[in-house]
C-alpha positions, 0 to 999 in steps of 0.5 A: 476527487481521491487518488487511489493506490494499491501497495503491492507485492506478491514476495512477502516481507518487503515492507510493503505495509510499513511504508502503506502505514508510514507514507500515510501517517505523513501524508497526513501531518501534510495535510492530507485527508487520508484513508488506509485500507487493509485488504490483508487476511494478516490485518498487519496495518490494522495491528500497526496502527494498535487495533486489535484484528480479532475484535474487528467488525466490521472489517474490509471481510463485510465491505468485499463479501457482505457488500457493507458500506466502507465508512461503516468500516473506517475507524479514526487512529487518534495519534496520527489524524490516520482514519482505517479500513482495518482487517479481519482474519476473516477475510483469509475465507473471503478468497473461497467465498469471493469465487462464485461471486458476480464481478468479484473484482469490482466490490472494492472498487463500487464501494470506492464511489461513495469516498470520492469526496471525503479524502485526498487520497487511499492507499490500500495495503493489499496482500503478499500474493497475486490472488482475487483480494491483490487482483481486486485492490488493484481493480480500485485503485488508479495507480500501483506504488511497489515496495522492493526490497534491496535484494536480488531475489526481489528483483525475480518479483517484480517482472512478475508483478508487473506482468500480473498488472499489465492483465488487469489494465487489459482485463479490468483497469485500462487507466491502472498505472505503475505510480513507482518503485519504492526501494526499502531496507537499504543498508549502506554499508552492503554493496547488494545494496547499492547494486538493486537500487543500481539495477532497478533504477536502470529497468525502472526509470524514471519509475523508482522513487527518489526516497530510499528507506533504510533498514531500521531497527526504529520502523521495525518495532514502530507497529508494536506499539502501534504507532507509525515511525512518525509517533514512534521516533519522529528523528529517526532515519527511517521516519525521515526517509517516509518524510522524504517520501511522502514530499515527493509523492506530494510533488508528482501528484501536484504535477502532471500524472505519470504515463501509464506506461509499465516496464 
């Protein structure tokens, strides 16, 4: 049975897509069958894996709006073994088009049913917002992974996101769990990064992953080559951090699943 995680944070620039792509790549390295589902209209996860978002057809837009089969959309990413359900700019219009559709929040969840025995993990890269696309991702998922940038403004957004997750649990997906928070863009040279990590761990313990993702030029430049960090710079600090995150996630998932409490 596939484990489905939505990667979500309504704040942009926190390393959400970077985490989705690189966590997925390292899960594949550890023998997992992984699908990355891009439901962000910016299609950054799609571009990060070398797929030209301007020429994607069909895409997750067709899954959500036209009820296309998700397996028909999936592409293989040759260098990694990771598989991708790409996004396209057309998805920007889906927010409006879905408004009048029945059960719009469940469309992605229903499309996932055909994947149950194909993959070990499905990672959903949600947009940096709390709109209908992110709600669709949360409704389809079993758990949420929240990348958190090591800065104080990131802390303010966490309470808003936690409330949104609780609302989704109450109204749409009672089985949704908070799988964990991933601290990203950590700069060991600054007191600020250390203080933010301490605060997040104090408020969300034990829901914070031990692996911390550093601020890294290598991580930033990897998408321009269309490959994850495991291919671009496998010996870099960022690569080692995402490898550790994948091990930690796998280790936890092999034990007792996390409780559903949030906040």
